[in-house]
Residue, then its C-alpha position, 0 to 999 in steps of 0.5 A: m460521506k468520507t472519501v478514500l483514495v486507493t492506489g493500485a485499486g484495479r486488482g488484488i489487495g487494492l481492489a479488495v480495499a476499495k470494495k471494503f470501504s465502499s461497502m462501509g459507505w465511503n466514497v472511493l477513488s480508485l487509482d491505477k494505471e490500468f483496470q480490469a472489468t471491476v472498478i469500484g467508485e471513481r476510476i482514476k487512470f494514472d501512472l504513479r511514475s509521473l511523480d511531478k504530476i501527483p500534486e496537481l492530481i491530488g489538488r483536483l480530486g477534492p477532500i481526501d479523508t484516508l489515503v491507502n498507498n497500495a500500488a507496487v511493482l515486482f519483477c523477480d529479476a536475478m539479483d546480479s542482473i537487474p535492469q536499470d529500468h526495473i530498478q527505477e520503476i520499483l523506486e518510483v512506484n513503491l517508494l517515491a510515489p507514496a512519499r509524494l502522495i503523502e506530502s500532497v494529501s496531508l496538506g488538505m488533511r492538515s487544513r481540515g483537522g486530520g486524516r488517516i494514511v495507510s501504506v501497504g508494506s510486506v513481510s519482505a521488509f524484514t528479510g533479505h529479500p531475493d527481489l533486492w529493490y522490492g524488499a528495500t523499498k518495502a523496508a523504506l516504506l515502513n520507515l517512511t511511515k514512522s517518519y510521517a507519523s511523527h511529522l504529522g501527528r500534531d495535525n491529527i493525521f494518523v500514519n500506519a502500515v500493514a505488512p502482508g505475508p504471501t497473499l493471493t494476488t497476481m504478484y504472488e501468482q507470478l512467483p516461481e513455485s520454489r519461491k512460493e514453497s519457501v514463503m509458505s513454509n512458515v505460514h501457520s495455516g498452510r494457506p496464502c492470505l486472502p486480499e480481503e483479510v488484508a483489506e479488513t486490516i487496512f480498513w481498521l487502520g484507515a477508518e476505525s483504529p484508536a487515535y493512539v495507533s500511529g507510526t506502527t506496522v500491523d503484520v498480516n502474515g499468518g506467522s510467516y515472519p514472527r517478530 
């Protein structure tokens, strides 16, 4: 049985991803700093701001076939008054932790002959996003995906990302109504994406896509940002 590690698996897209992999017969390691009623697979309570503890955590989890970097934070601060602690948390959770997880997980993948890594970006990576550091970290995460795909490709490790548009999650619900109207204005279907739709795409990249699909970002945005 193959094993997937999903970060931010306590709710939203992460929970949907955990459910999808579990339904397909995978062993699921669900990581989050807090969980609600539903937990899929093994519950791993961990704060990704603890960057120095990530290698030890990965070392004791056993073989991981697929890593899904999903956890992220967003605060909706005004651009000219962003608290420093918010900036630090966004950088650590959205960018530095995924990089540290890739570094740590790829060691075992190399020794076992391969693996897959999927990171959850955002349509905000392609725009001048009002949440400055959220957009900046998502853009950097997609660049990180390309870099690691090149670095790990000869080891049979495929590294990809998805870029969802407006998706029905707690993060989406906390947006001001004006922001929701703005992001929905270009969506072809006129509705937000479902977490399950993103999860289907992540499962394809994390389990089924051809080996020649690596270093790419798959848009799941309903036309909200064509490129």
